N, C-alpha and C positions, 0 to 999 in steps of 0.2 A: 504494500500500500504506500502510495506517494504522500509525503508530508508537504503541505502547502506552506510556503514561507511568506510571511507578511512583508510588505515594503520596508517597514522599519527594521526588521531582522535582516533583510537583504542589504540595506544600507550600512547597518552596523557591521556586518560581515565584510563588506567591501571597503570600509573606512581604513585609511592608512594614516597613522600619526605623522604630522608634518615634521620634517627635520629642521632643527634650529639652525638658521643660516649663520648666526654669529659664531658658532663653534665648528662648523663643518665647511663653510664656504667663505671665500674672500670676495668682496665687492670690487670688481676690477677697476671701475671708474674711480672710486674713492681711494683705492690703493695707489693708482696711477698719480692722482693729484697729490697725495701725501708724499710719495717718493720724489716726485718732481720738485716739490717745495723743499724737501730735504737736500736735494741736489743743489738748488739755488742757494740755500743757506750755507752749505759747505763751500760753494764757489765764492760766495761773498766773504767767508772767513779764510779764504785762500788755502783750503785743505783739499787739494786736487785729488788725492787718492780716494777719500771718502766720496767726493763729488762724482768721480768716475764710477764708483760702485753703485751709487744711487741712480746715476744716469742709465747704467745698463739694466738695472731692475725696472726703472720707469719705462725704458724702451720695450722691455718684455711685455709689460702690461699694456702698453700702447699697441703693440702687435696683436694682442688678444682682443682689444677693443675694436681694431680694424677688421678682425675676423668675425665680429659680432658676438664674442664670448663675454657675457656680463658677470659671470661668477666662476671662480676658479676653486676647485676642491682642495682641501688641505690634506688629503690622504694620498 
């Protein structure tokens, strides 16, 4: 005999808990802006080694933005 499932039971069965984005994903746009600002700050302070590091990191996130990737996983 087949058991009929109510709509509420079906939705409860199909529900997936959302993943918290602050612990598992990086917002590419905000990370790009943060890294670019750090690059500018270290260029202003004439620390070229750190400025070059942050520039390369910002360029990586800029490439992701150009590809349309808005979130980067942390795993």
